[in-house]
Each structure stands twice: as C-alpha cells, then as structure tokens.
NULO-974960 format. One record per residue (C-alpha): residue number from 1; chain; x, y, z. Coordinates in Angstrom, 2 decimals. Layout:
BEGIN
[NUM, 'A', [X, Y, Z]]
...
END
This chain:
BEGIN
[1, 'A', [175.72, 80.32, 158.30]]
[2, 'A', [177.21, 77.04, 159.27]]
[3, 'A', [177.97, 75.00, 156.22]]
[4, 'A', [178.29, 71.29, 155.44]]
[5, 'A', [180.76, 69.89, 153.03]]
[6, 'A', [180.19, 67.18, 151.00]]
[7, 'A', [182.41, 64.63, 149.08]]
[8, 'A', [182.58, 62.03, 146.66]]
[9, 'A', [185.49, 60.14, 145.27]]
[10, 'A', [185.96, 58.58, 142.33]]
[11, 'A', [189.30, 56.50, 142.75]]
[12, 'A', [191.01, 55.33, 139.68]]
[13, 'A', [193.61, 52.06, 140.07]]
[14, 'A', [195.87, 50.90, 138.12]]
[15, 'A', [196.07, 46.27, 138.40]]
[16, 'A', [198.79, 45.00, 139.18]]
[17, 'A', [198.98, 42.32, 136.15]]
[18, 'A', [201.80, 40.88, 133.76]]
[19, 'A', [199.84, 42.53, 130.78]]
[20, 'A', [197.08, 44.61, 129.46]]
[21, 'A', [193.86, 44.39, 129.99]]
[22, 'A', [192.58, 43.46, 126.26]]
[23, 'A', [196.35, 42.84, 124.96]]
[24, 'A', [199.48, 41.28, 125.54]]
[25, 'A', [201.64, 44.35, 125.77]]
[26, 'A', [203.19, 44.66, 129.46]]
[27, 'A', [201.30, 45.59, 132.43]]
[28, 'A', [203.02, 49.04, 134.49]]
[29, 'A', [205.85, 48.08, 135.58]]
[30, 'A', [207.00, 46.59, 132.35]]
[31, 'A', [207.71, 50.47, 130.55]]
[32, 'A', [210.84, 51.86, 130.25]]
[33, 'A', [211.24, 54.15, 127.50]]
[34, 'A', [208.59, 56.45, 125.89]]
[35, 'A', [206.02, 54.11, 123.55]]
[36, 'A', [208.41, 50.78, 124.05]]
[37, 'A', [205.16, 49.22, 125.25]]
[38, 'A', [202.40, 49.49, 122.80]]
[39, 'A', [200.98, 47.62, 119.81]]
[40, 'A', [198.39, 47.66, 116.86]]
[41, 'A', [195.67, 46.57, 119.85]]
[42, 'A', [195.87, 49.34, 122.64]]
[43, 'A', [196.93, 52.00, 120.40]]
[44, 'A', [193.81, 51.80, 118.38]]
[45, 'A', [194.67, 50.05, 115.22]]
[46, 'A', [191.81, 49.85, 113.05]]
[47, 'A', [190.57, 45.70, 113.16]]
[48, 'A', [192.88, 45.15, 116.37]]
[49, 'A', [190.34, 43.44, 118.16]]
[50, 'A', [190.55, 43.10, 122.16]]
[51, 'A', [190.76, 39.83, 124.26]]
[52, 'A', [189.87, 40.14, 128.35]]
[53, 'A', [192.53, 39.81, 130.85]]
[54, 'A', [191.17, 36.97, 133.04]]
[55, 'A', [193.24, 38.12, 135.88]]
[56, 'A', [192.73, 41.58, 135.40]]
[57, 'A', [189.02, 40.45, 135.80]]
[58, 'A', [190.05, 38.45, 139.17]]
[59, 'A', [191.96, 41.24, 140.79]]
[60, 'A', [188.40, 43.35, 140.69]]
[61, 'A', [186.81, 40.77, 142.17]]
[62, 'A', [189.47, 40.84, 144.87]]
[63, 'A', [189.18, 44.65, 145.14]]
[64, 'A', [184.94, 44.03, 145.40]]
[65, 'A', [185.30, 41.64, 148.03]]
[66, 'A', [187.89, 43.62, 150.21]]
[67, 'A', [185.70, 46.89, 149.66]]
[68, 'A', [182.16, 44.54, 151.05]]
[69, 'A', [180.45, 45.03, 147.40]]
[70, 'A', [178.20, 42.54, 145.87]]
[71, 'A', [179.85, 40.75, 142.12]]
[72, 'A', [177.57, 41.26, 139.16]]
[73, 'A', [176.89, 38.21, 137.69]]
[74, 'A', [176.38, 39.30, 134.68]]
[75, 'A', [179.35, 42.05, 133.51]]
[76, 'A', [180.04, 43.73, 130.33]]
[77, 'A', [182.26, 46.59, 128.48]]
[78, 'A', [180.64, 49.50, 126.76]]
[79, 'A', [182.70, 52.50, 124.53]]
[80, 'A', [182.85, 56.05, 126.05]]
[81, 'A', [183.40, 58.00, 123.28]]
[82, 'A', [185.12, 61.26, 123.70]]
[83, 'A', [188.31, 62.69, 121.50]]
[84, 'A', [191.74, 63.35, 123.45]]
[85, 'A', [195.08, 63.24, 122.41]]
[86, 'A', [195.72, 60.41, 124.82]]
[87, 'A', [193.02, 57.90, 123.97]]
[88, 'A', [194.50, 56.78, 120.40]]
[89, 'A', [190.92, 54.71, 119.28]]
[90, 'A', [188.53, 58.60, 120.53]]
[91, 'A', [186.91, 56.18, 123.02]]
[92, 'A', [187.45, 54.33, 126.32]]
[93, 'A', [186.58, 51.08, 127.22]]
[94, 'A', [184.77, 50.94, 130.18]]
[95, 'A', [181.90, 49.23, 132.00]]
[96, 'A', [178.39, 51.64, 132.18]]
[97, 'A', [175.70, 49.68, 132.04]]
[98, 'A', [177.01, 46.66, 134.20]]
[99, 'A', [179.54, 47.04, 136.22]]
[100, 'A', [181.61, 43.73, 137.99]]
[101, 'A', [180.87, 44.96, 141.47]]
[102, 'A', [178.06, 47.36, 143.32]]
[103, 'A', [177.14, 48.51, 147.02]]
[104, 'A', [180.10, 48.14, 149.06]]
[105, 'A', [181.12, 49.65, 152.12]]
[106, 'A', [184.28, 51.16, 154.12]]
[107, 'A', [184.85, 52.37, 156.96]]
[108, 'A', [187.23, 55.42, 157.79]]
[109, 'A', [188.08, 56.72, 161.62]]
[110, 'A', [189.30, 59.71, 162.40]]
[111, 'A', [189.44, 62.15, 165.41]]
[112, 'A', [186.09, 62.94, 164.80]]
[113, 'A', [185.23, 58.96, 165.51]]
[114, 'A', [184.53, 56.32, 162.59]]
[115, 'A', [181.84, 56.62, 160.10]]
[116, 'A', [180.92, 54.06, 157.39]]
[117, 'A', [181.81, 55.41, 153.63]]
[118, 'A', [178.97, 54.02, 151.04]]
[119, 'A', [181.15, 52.47, 147.88]]
[120, 'A', [178.13, 52.93, 144.61]]
[121, 'A', [180.24, 50.61, 142.38]]
[122, 'A', [183.85, 49.73, 140.95]]
[123, 'A', [184.04, 49.21, 137.26]]
[124, 'A', [186.59, 48.11, 135.22]]
[125, 'A', [188.22, 50.31, 132.47]]
[126, 'A', [191.34, 50.58, 130.37]]
[127, 'A', [193.91, 53.61, 131.30]]
[128, 'A', [194.34, 56.26, 128.60]]
[129, 'A', [197.74, 57.59, 127.58]]
[130, 'A', [200.10, 60.38, 129.27]]
[131, 'A', [200.35, 64.14, 127.99]]
[132, 'A', [204.56, 64.73, 128.75]]
[133, 'A', [204.35, 69.34, 128.11]]
[134, 'A', [207.82, 70.18, 126.96]]
[135, 'A', [207.23, 74.10, 128.12]]
[136, 'A', [211.07, 74.79, 126.20]]
[137, 'A', [209.66, 73.86, 122.95]]
[138, 'A', [206.18, 74.50, 123.60]]
[139, 'A', [205.09, 71.10, 122.55]]
[140, 'A', [203.03, 68.20, 123.76]]
[141, 'A', [204.39, 64.69, 123.47]]
[142, 'A', [202.40, 61.50, 123.83]]
[143, 'A', [203.48, 58.76, 125.44]]
[144, 'A', [201.13, 55.30, 124.76]]
[145, 'A', [203.24, 53.11, 127.39]]
[146, 'A', [199.39, 53.38, 130.14]]
[147, 'A', [197.61, 52.92, 127.18]]
[148, 'A', [195.20, 50.13, 128.24]]
[149, 'A', [197.08, 49.39, 131.49]]
[150, 'A', [193.89, 47.62, 133.42]]
[151, 'A', [191.90, 50.74, 135.88]]
[152, 'A', [189.15, 50.08, 138.35]]
[153, 'A', [187.59, 52.95, 138.89]]
[154, 'A', [186.22, 52.98, 142.92]]
[155, 'A', [182.95, 55.43, 143.01]]
[156, 'A', [181.93, 55.96, 146.70]]
[157, 'A', [178.63, 57.89, 147.20]]
[158, 'A', [178.86, 60.98, 148.60]]
[159, 'A', [179.40, 60.11, 151.98]]
[160, 'A', [182.39, 61.87, 153.03]]
[161, 'A', [182.17, 65.47, 155.17]]
[162, 'A', [185.74, 66.43, 155.85]]
[163, 'A', [189.39, 65.98, 154.03]]
[164, 'A', [190.43, 64.45, 156.89]]
[165, 'A', [187.54, 61.35, 156.33]]
[166, 'A', [189.11, 61.64, 152.60]]
[167, 'A', [192.81, 60.96, 153.72]]
[168, 'A', [191.25, 57.53, 156.19]]
[169, 'A', [190.20, 56.05, 152.99]]
[170, 'A', [192.48, 56.81, 150.67]]
[171, 'A', [195.44, 55.60, 153.22]]
[172, 'A', [192.73, 52.48, 154.09]]
[173, 'A', [192.32, 51.97, 149.94]]
[174, 'A', [196.43, 52.02, 149.83]]
[175, 'A', [197.33, 49.83, 152.22]]
[176, 'A', [194.80, 46.44, 151.90]]
[177, 'A', [195.74, 47.06, 147.85]]
[178, 'A', [198.97, 46.55, 148.49]]
[179, 'A', [199.05, 43.90, 151.06]]
[180, 'A', [196.77, 41.59, 148.64]]
[181, 'A', [198.62, 42.05, 145.70]]
[182, 'A', [196.17, 44.28, 144.24]]
[183, 'A', [198.03, 47.18, 143.20]]
[184, 'A', [201.26, 48.70, 143.86]]
[185, 'A', [199.35, 52.18, 144.65]]
[186, 'A', [202.58, 54.55, 143.88]]
[187, 'A', [204.19, 56.12, 141.40]]
[188, 'A', [200.94, 57.23, 139.74]]
[189, 'A', [198.78, 53.96, 139.87]]
[190, 'A', [196.45, 55.17, 142.22]]
[191, 'A', [194.95, 58.68, 140.97]]
[192, 'A', [191.82, 60.50, 142.37]]
[193, 'A', [188.82, 62.68, 141.02]]
[194, 'A', [187.30, 64.61, 144.05]]
[195, 'A', [184.29, 65.61, 143.60]]
[196, 'A', [183.07, 68.54, 146.41]]
[197, 'A', [180.23, 70.58, 147.32]]
[198, 'A', [179.36, 72.54, 149.61]]
[199, 'A', [175.55, 73.20, 151.34]]
[200, 'A', [174.02, 75.07, 154.22]]
[201, 'A', [174.23, 72.37, 157.49]]
[202, 'A', [170.85, 70.77, 157.92]]
[203, 'A', [169.87, 71.13, 153.96]]
[204, 'A', [169.19, 68.11, 152.03]]
[205, 'A', [169.17, 69.38, 148.77]]
[206, 'A', [173.13, 69.33, 147.12]]
[207, 'A', [175.26, 72.45, 146.42]]
[208, 'A', [176.50, 73.09, 142.87]]
[209, 'A', [179.41, 70.71, 142.19]]
[210, 'A', [183.34, 70.76, 141.39]]
[211, 'A', [185.39, 67.63, 139.92]]
[212, 'A', [189.60, 68.39, 140.72]]
[213, 'A', [190.42, 65.82, 138.37]]
[214, 'A', [193.85, 63.38, 138.35]]
[215, 'A', [195.02, 64.13, 142.01]]
[216, 'A', [197.97, 61.50, 143.01]]
[217, 'A', [199.28, 63.37, 145.82]]
[218, 'A', [197.24, 62.77, 149.41]]
[219, 'A', [198.70, 65.62, 150.68]]
[220, 'A', [197.63, 67.66, 147.63]]
[221, 'A', [194.39, 66.55, 147.49]]
[222, 'A', [193.82, 67.34, 151.37]]
[223, 'A', [195.45, 71.12, 150.31]]
[224, 'A', [192.97, 71.21, 147.21]]
[225, 'A', [189.70, 70.19, 149.37]]
[226, 'A', [190.24, 72.76, 151.59]]
[227, 'A', [190.76, 75.27, 149.18]]
[228, 'A', [187.34, 74.20, 147.57]]
[229, 'A', [186.13, 74.61, 150.75]]
[230, 'A', [186.60, 78.17, 151.65]]
[231, 'A', [185.91, 78.94, 147.23]]
[232, 'A', [182.17, 77.73, 147.73]]
[233, 'A', [182.09, 79.14, 150.54]]
[234, 'A', [183.28, 82.84, 149.85]]
[235, 'A', [180.84, 82.46, 147.04]]
[236, 'A', [178.10, 81.56, 148.75]]
[237, 'A', [178.58, 84.23, 151.38]]
[238, 'A', [179.92, 87.08, 149.49]]
[239, 'A', [179.43, 86.59, 146.43]]
[240, 'A', [182.86, 86.42, 145.22]]
[241, 'A', [181.88, 84.52, 142.03]]
[242, 'A', [178.79, 82.37, 140.77]]
[243, 'A', [179.38, 78.71, 140.78]]
[244, 'A', [178.90, 76.10, 137.90]]
[245, 'A', [179.72, 72.51, 137.96]]
[246, 'A', [182.66, 71.82, 136.19]]
[247, 'A', [185.87, 70.20, 135.94]]
[248, 'A', [189.38, 72.09, 138.06]]
[249, 'A', [192.83, 71.01, 138.21]]
[250, 'A', [195.21, 71.73, 141.25]]
[251, 'A', [198.48, 73.82, 141.28]]
[252, 'A', [200.89, 72.89, 143.19]]
[253, 'A', [203.26, 75.37, 143.19]]
[254, 'A', [200.31, 78.46, 143.76]]
[255, 'A', [198.23, 76.51, 145.81]]
[256, 'A', [194.88, 76.73, 144.70]]
[257, 'A', [192.49, 74.89, 141.68]]
[258, 'A', [191.74, 76.65, 138.28]]
[259, 'A', [189.18, 75.58, 135.98]]
[260, 'A', [189.85, 72.96, 133.31]]
[261, 'A', [185.82, 72.97, 131.28]]
[262, 'A', [183.10, 72.76, 132.30]]
[263, 'A', [181.50, 69.13, 133.39]]
[264, 'A', [180.74, 66.53, 130.78]]
[265, 'A', [177.18, 64.38, 131.34]]
[266, 'A', [176.71, 61.20, 130.62]]
[267, 'A', [174.63, 62.15, 127.20]]
[268, 'A', [178.17, 63.89, 125.93]]
[269, 'A', [179.99, 60.52, 126.51]]
[270, 'A', [177.54, 58.54, 123.57]]
[271, 'A', [178.51, 55.12, 125.96]]
[272, 'A', [176.79, 52.04, 123.75]]
[273, 'A', [177.90, 48.37, 124.32]]
[274, 'A', [181.01, 47.07, 122.80]]
[275, 'A', [180.43, 44.33, 119.95]]
[276, 'A', [183.95, 43.52, 120.53]]
[277, 'A', [183.60, 41.91, 123.63]]
[278, 'A', [181.69, 39.65, 125.32]]
[279, 'A', [179.59, 39.43, 128.54]]
[280, 'A', [181.57, 38.31, 131.39]]
[281, 'A', [179.38, 35.55, 133.83]]
[282, 'A', [180.81, 35.82, 137.50]]
[283, 'A', [179.09, 32.54, 138.95]]
[284, 'A', [179.27, 31.77, 142.63]]
[285, 'A', [182.20, 29.31, 142.14]]
[286, 'A', [184.78, 31.84, 140.53]]
[287, 'A', [183.80, 34.54, 142.88]]
[288, 'A', [184.29, 31.67, 145.87]]
[289, 'A', [187.95, 30.59, 144.25]]
[290, 'A', [189.09, 33.91, 143.88]]
[291, 'A', [188.24, 34.79, 148.17]]
[292, 'A', [189.68, 31.68, 148.63]]
[293, 'A', [193.13, 33.05, 146.96]]
[294, 'A', [192.74, 36.04, 148.83]]
[295, 'A', [195.75, 37.34, 151.45]]
[296, 'A', [194.58, 38.52, 154.81]]
[297, 'A', [194.05, 41.93, 155.20]]
[298, 'A', [197.17, 44.02, 157.02]]
[299, 'A', [194.54, 44.49, 160.24]]
[300, 'A', [193.66, 40.65, 160.16]]
[301, 'A', [198.19, 39.91, 159.81]]
[302, 'A', [198.62, 42.33, 162.70]]
[303, 'A', [196.12, 40.75, 165.47]]
[304, 'A', [197.70, 37.35, 164.39]]
[305, 'A', [201.11, 39.05, 164.93]]
[306, 'A', [199.41, 40.23, 168.55]]
[307, 'A', [198.22, 37.01, 169.64]]
[308, 'A', [201.27, 35.09, 168.68]]
[309, 'A', [203.56, 37.58, 171.14]]
[310, 'A', [205.02, 40.69, 168.74]]
[311, 'A', [204.41, 44.11, 170.02]]
[312, 'A', [201.98, 46.20, 168.83]]
[313, 'A', [204.94, 48.84, 167.32]]
[314, 'A', [206.63, 45.68, 165.72]]
[315, 'A', [203.62, 44.40, 164.27]]
[316, 'A', [202.29, 48.01, 163.04]]
[317, 'A', [205.88, 48.28, 161.04]]
[318, 'A', [206.09, 45.06, 159.80]]
[319, 'A', [202.24, 45.30, 158.15]]
[320, 'A', [203.52, 48.20, 156.18]]
[321, 'A', [204.73, 45.74, 153.65]]
[322, 'A', [203.57, 42.06, 152.38]]
[323, 'A', [207.15, 41.66, 151.41]]
[324, 'A', [208.48, 41.60, 154.84]]
[325, 'A', [205.42, 39.69, 156.44]]
[326, 'A', [206.23, 37.30, 153.76]]
[327, 'A', [209.83, 37.09, 154.64]]
[328, 'A', [208.73, 36.38, 158.09]]
[329, 'A', [206.42, 33.58, 157.67]]
[330, 'A', [209.07, 32.17, 155.98]]
[331, 'A', [211.55, 32.20, 158.63]]
[332, 'A', [208.87, 31.11, 161.25]]
[333, 'A', [208.09, 28.21, 158.96]]
[334, 'A', [211.58, 26.60, 158.59]]
[335, 'A', [212.08, 26.73, 162.60]]
[336, 'A', [212.74, 30.67, 163.61]]
[337, 'A', [211.43, 32.18, 166.26]]
[338, 'A', [208.48, 34.56, 165.64]]
[339, 'A', [209.85, 36.71, 168.36]]
[340, 'A', [213.68, 35.89, 167.22]]
[341, 'A', [212.99, 36.96, 163.09]]
[342, 'A', [210.88, 40.03, 163.76]]
[343, 'A', [214.24, 40.97, 165.79]]
[344, 'A', [216.58, 40.62, 162.79]]
[345, 'A', [214.15, 41.84, 160.85]]
[346, 'A', [212.96, 45.36, 162.32]]
[347, 'A', [216.73, 45.75, 164.05]]
[348, 'A', [219.48, 44.39, 162.80]]
[349, 'A', [218.19, 44.52, 158.81]]
[350, 'A', [217.10, 48.19, 159.27]]
[351, 'A', [220.30, 48.75, 160.73]]
[352, 'A', [222.05, 48.15, 157.67]]
[353, 'A', [218.97, 50.04, 155.60]]
[354, 'A', [219.11, 53.01, 157.82]]
[355, 'A', [222.89, 52.96, 157.09]]
[356, 'A', [222.44, 52.72, 153.38]]
[357, 'A', [220.03, 55.88, 153.48]]
[358, 'A', [216.93, 53.32, 152.72]]
[359, 'A', [213.75, 51.83, 154.31]]
[360, 'A', [212.18, 48.04, 154.96]]
[361, 'A', [210.61, 48.89, 151.56]]
[362, 'A', [213.85, 48.57, 149.80]]
[363, 'A', [214.75, 45.35, 152.04]]
[364, 'A', [215.87, 42.54, 149.66]]
[365, 'A', [217.52, 39.30, 150.96]]
[366, 'A', [216.01, 35.80, 150.38]]
[367, 'A', [214.48, 34.07, 153.50]]
[368, 'A', [217.25, 31.17, 152.97]]
[369, 'A', [219.88, 33.60, 153.41]]
[370, 'A', [218.64, 35.42, 156.18]]
[371, 'A', [217.68, 31.82, 157.55]]
[372, 'A', [221.20, 30.66, 157.18]]
[373, 'A', [223.25, 34.34, 159.34]]
[374, 'A', [220.58, 33.54, 162.06]]
[375, 'A', [221.49, 29.90, 162.13]]
[376, 'A', [224.96, 30.58, 162.16]]
[377, 'A', [224.36, 32.94, 165.16]]
[378, 'A', [222.42, 30.45, 167.58]]
[379, 'A', [225.23, 27.52, 166.68]]
[380, 'A', [227.80, 29.45, 167.72]]
[381, 'A', [229.62, 29.53, 164.59]]
[382, 'A', [229.55, 33.19, 164.71]]
[383, 'A', [228.98, 35.15, 167.03]]
[384, 'A', [226.00, 37.83, 166.85]]
[385, 'A', [228.64, 40.96, 165.81]]
[386, 'A', [230.01, 38.17, 163.32]]
[387, 'A', [226.58, 37.80, 162.59]]
[388, 'A', [225.74, 41.38, 161.66]]
[389, 'A', [228.76, 42.14, 159.28]]
[390, 'A', [227.33, 38.90, 157.00]]
[391, 'A', [224.21, 40.16, 157.15]]
[392, 'A', [225.10, 43.53, 155.93]]
[393, 'A', [227.00, 42.19, 153.26]]
[394, 'A', [224.14, 39.78, 152.20]]
[395, 'A', [222.33, 42.89, 152.06]]
[396, 'A', [224.52, 45.39, 150.29]]
[397, 'A', [226.35, 42.88, 147.63]]
[398, 'A', [224.13, 39.80, 148.30]]
[399, 'A', [226.71, 37.56, 148.85]]
[400, 'A', [226.93, 33.72, 149.88]]
[401, 'A', [226.51, 33.97, 153.54]]
[402, 'A', [228.68, 30.54, 154.68]]
[403, 'A', [231.52, 31.72, 151.73]]
[404, 'A', [231.36, 35.10, 153.21]]
[405, 'A', [232.37, 34.41, 156.95]]
[406, 'A', [234.44, 31.44, 155.89]]
[407, 'A', [236.52, 33.87, 153.73]]
[408, 'A', [236.39, 36.69, 156.40]]
[409, 'A', [237.80, 34.58, 159.03]]
[410, 'A', [234.69, 35.26, 161.12]]
[411, 'A', [234.56, 31.94, 162.86]]
[412, 'A', [237.49, 32.22, 164.93]]
[413, 'A', [235.41, 32.03, 167.88]]
[414, 'A', [235.03, 28.66, 167.93]]
[415, 'A', [239.30, 28.50, 167.80]]
[416, 'A', [240.19, 28.54, 171.26]]
[417, 'A', [243.35, 28.42, 170.63]]
[418, 'A', [243.95, 31.30, 169.19]]
[419, 'A', [241.23, 32.73, 171.51]]
[420, 'A', [244.13, 31.89, 174.10]]
[421, 'A', [247.11, 32.93, 171.66]]
[422, 'A', [245.27, 36.53, 171.23]]
[423, 'A', [244.50, 36.77, 175.59]]
[424, 'A', [248.01, 35.89, 176.73]]
[425, 'A', [249.49, 38.32, 174.02]]
[426, 'A', [247.55, 41.25, 175.22]]
[427, 'A', [248.20, 40.70, 178.88]]
[428, 'A', [251.65, 40.41, 178.15]]
[429, 'A', [251.81, 43.80, 176.65]]
[430, 'A', [249.50, 45.15, 179.19]]
[431, 'A', [251.54, 44.84, 182.66]]
[432, 'A', [249.77, 47.65, 184.43]]
[433, 'A', [246.26, 46.64, 183.29]]
[434, 'A', [246.90, 43.37, 184.99]]
[435, 'A', [248.40, 45.33, 187.97]]
[436, 'A', [245.85, 47.06, 188.33]]
[437, 'A', [243.36, 44.25, 188.20]]
[438, 'A', [245.53, 42.46, 191.04]]
[439, 'A', [244.65, 45.52, 193.03]]
[440, 'A', [241.12, 45.37, 192.98]]
[441, 'A', [240.60, 47.95, 190.09]]
[442, 'A', [237.75, 45.90, 187.74]]
[443, 'A', [237.36, 48.28, 184.83]]
[444, 'A', [241.03, 47.13, 184.08]]
[445, 'A', [239.52, 43.88, 182.88]]
[446, 'A', [237.11, 46.03, 180.62]]
[447, 'A', [240.27, 47.20, 178.66]]
[448, 'A', [241.80, 44.01, 178.27]]
[449, 'A', [238.82, 42.60, 176.71]]
[450, 'A', [238.65, 45.11, 174.33]]
[451, 'A', [242.43, 44.83, 173.37]]
[452, 'A', [241.95, 41.57, 173.15]]
[453, 'A', [238.28, 42.03, 171.00]]
[454, 'A', [240.56, 44.77, 168.82]]
[455, 'A', [242.78, 41.70, 168.09]]
[456, 'A', [240.08, 39.20, 167.12]]
[457, 'A', [238.42, 42.01, 164.93]]
[458, 'A', [235.26, 41.35, 166.81]]
[459, 'A', [234.96, 37.84, 165.91]]
[460, 'A', [235.12, 36.22, 169.48]]
[461, 'A', [232.69, 34.71, 171.69]]
[462, 'A', [232.56, 37.15, 174.33]]
[463, 'A', [231.53, 34.75, 177.00]]
[464, 'A', [234.73, 32.57, 176.19]]
[465, 'A', [236.81, 35.09, 175.85]]
[466, 'A', [235.89, 36.06, 179.36]]
[467, 'A', [236.82, 32.45, 180.94]]
[468, 'A', [240.09, 32.51, 179.07]]
[469, 'A', [240.73, 35.86, 180.24]]
[470, 'A', [239.59, 35.20, 184.13]]
[471, 'A', [241.81, 31.94, 183.78]]
[472, 'A', [244.30, 33.64, 182.88]]
[473, 'A', [244.62, 36.61, 185.23]]
[474, 'A', [243.78, 34.55, 188.26]]
[475, 'A', [246.86, 32.07, 187.45]]
END
C-alpha cells in the first residue's frame, strides 16, 4: 500500500530584542554565566507584574508581514498552566484566544516543485528556562537566563508532504528572519516541534499523530522525520506496535526517537486570560509604520544586485549575511563602484578570512576603513598588493589604515627616485640577466622585475617599475 506523509510544524523563534518580553532583563545575547540575567519578574516571584516589550510586538508584526499573515487588531496574552522545573511560575504567558497573526502562507521549492504551505497562526510567548543534565553527579540544574526571552511560535497547517519541504521551509524562515533582524536563528534561537502522521494515499482522514519536540538541528529534523515515517508505516503494515498520540524526542546518537509522554490537550493546560496584561490594540497605522521600517527580503536584495550588474554567484554569497550587504551598500553610498566593492569583499576580504579559518559571517571591518583602503589603491598612493596587506592588518588587528601604510613604508611606490635606485642596483648585480635580455631572451625581464619587487618588499607600482626597468635596459 502507498502512504502519504502529513506534517505540520510549530517553530519557536527567539526575537532579537535588547530586553525580555515582560521585564527589563537583557535578551538572548546578554547571557554569560548561568542565572546571571534574571530578576524577580522573570523568575516568577509573587507580586511581580509583567510589562509588555513594544519592540517584541513590532518584530512579531514584522514576521507576520513577511509570512503574508493577517495582523489581528485585538491581541491578548493568556496563562498556560503546567508544572515543570524550567518554568518558575508554573505557567507560561502565551497567546491562545487572540494571537497576533493568522492566515498566512509561504512558498517552498524542492526538486519536486513549488508548493504553498499555510500558516495557521503566529503567537507570542515567553521562553522557558533551560535544564542542564549532569550525568556525572546524576543531577539536573536549571538555568533561568532564557526564561521570559521573547518568542514567536509559528504554527503551520498540516501541509508538508516530505522532509525536503520541511527543510526548505525552515531555510526560508531562517534566511528571511536573519536578514530582517527579527532573529539570529542560531544557538538554540530557532527550535522546532514536528507533528507527523501517515495515512493511506488518497485518504482524507489523518493518522495517529506523533510530536517530536525541541529540534534545533536541520540535519536531525530530517533524520527524525524519516525515522518516524518508517516507524508509522511499519506499524500499519506489519503491526510492529500500536501507534498512540504522544510526544517523542530524537536521540542523535542512537538515530531514533523515544517516547517522552502522552500528548496533552488544551484542557490539560487550563488556558485563561492573564489579568496582569492589558489587551494590545494594533491599528492599521501601527502596522504600516512597521511595514515601512522593514528591510527588503534576501530575494529582493538579490534581484537588486543582479539588475546592477553583479553575477548571480556574487549576489547569492552576499545575501547570506545582512551585515555584508549593509557594508557593500555603504561603500556604494560613498562613491565606490558596486562591482569594485563586491570584489574587495568577496575576493580580498574572503582571502584574509579563509587564511584565518573564518567565514564571511565573521567579517569585522568598518565601512570607513574599507573605503579608505580602496581609495588608497584607486589614487595610486599604494599598489593593490600593498592594499591587500593593509586590509589584512585591519581585519586581523583593527589598525588605522593610513597610519599603518605610513609606518610600514607601503607608499614607496610613489617614490620614483627610490625605484630608480633599486632598478640600477638590480641591473648592476645581475649582468648575466642583462646580457640575456640584450640577446633577445625576454624571460630575463621577468627575473629582473622579480628581484626589484623583492627589494621593494612588493610595494612598487608594477607599471612604474616596468617603465623604469625598460628605460635602463635599453640605454
């Protein structure tokens, strides 16, 4: 019998804000040591009242707009009650009755074509803490730093039909959210619950559903889905087990899922409106102000680069990192040609980063310093080789490019007197090479040129050197 896979996703994305969703503690990036970024409010102390972070609301609106959602005008927060050690208040503040976004859609493309995935809703909530299991002492510790970090949970309709579509969807979310500054989508900032069932092909009834919890690795998500598909089909075909609705976890070492608990229902969570948080009214004016502040998507930025003459491979590399696009845009705003600026970033900067074992995401150089280096080369103050040396020093040590090239004597190419002195010295010290040149052996010029560049430590202007060398050889 042929089977159809039915998958829905609940994707939790930490919002990139400077503070938590209901208190002034720092956001995700502020944590250094366990429990060093907590306060009575996010630790669930009695009598502490939450205050909603407006920036978190705006980033949730932004996410909804990117996913073609309707932004609800009336939004409320609710309490989801359950006891777990990483939830200090024994409830989570979330949105059940009136979520912020509904009825969206995302297109995903795989080798089998393009399909539209429906978004049921996006709701805001606070994150829970983190349990740290110490097998050596057989204890479990709790780190509350993550408690109350703002999340959005994106709930899809059960529209996925393969693991490939799931991965394409998650890659799309990650690329768009990182580019828009909604979330860094790294280091646990993007986690996914996978709801999966299998039914006979052609059937309209859903099979028994399994939820795989807290998946953050795309590779693990793919393997877990494929394992569950095989497990469900085996249960249906060979009666290897009786399928029950429940929650499972993925063991990456054993390459299989294991049961955690039976799946709770909405009634188990005893949802009720949070009396400490007032409803939020999101009018059209607010939505439009958020829309106006949004940066273009990676696909739109790529199209802009293509229309201005960059190769597709260049555009694809640039749009992986928003900060790299911002750097290139600043170069162009300051009179640097787009193609020239892209070459400096993708060729010269990348060369330095590769030597350091880093990627373009690790590039740290101010637009001002890169513009200075490019202009030093354009104005023939230093040659391209010297420009690369300055660039390397700036990336590695964050030196001042002007001071560095002067300290290192990299402007010697402009001193024709020095070049002439070196040319005469090399000619005098290599009479055999000069003789070879007189006899028509053109390779001798390359040898002499190399000796001159060695004396100049690679800092001379090749065109000037060739002119002076030719003049002296023909005398």
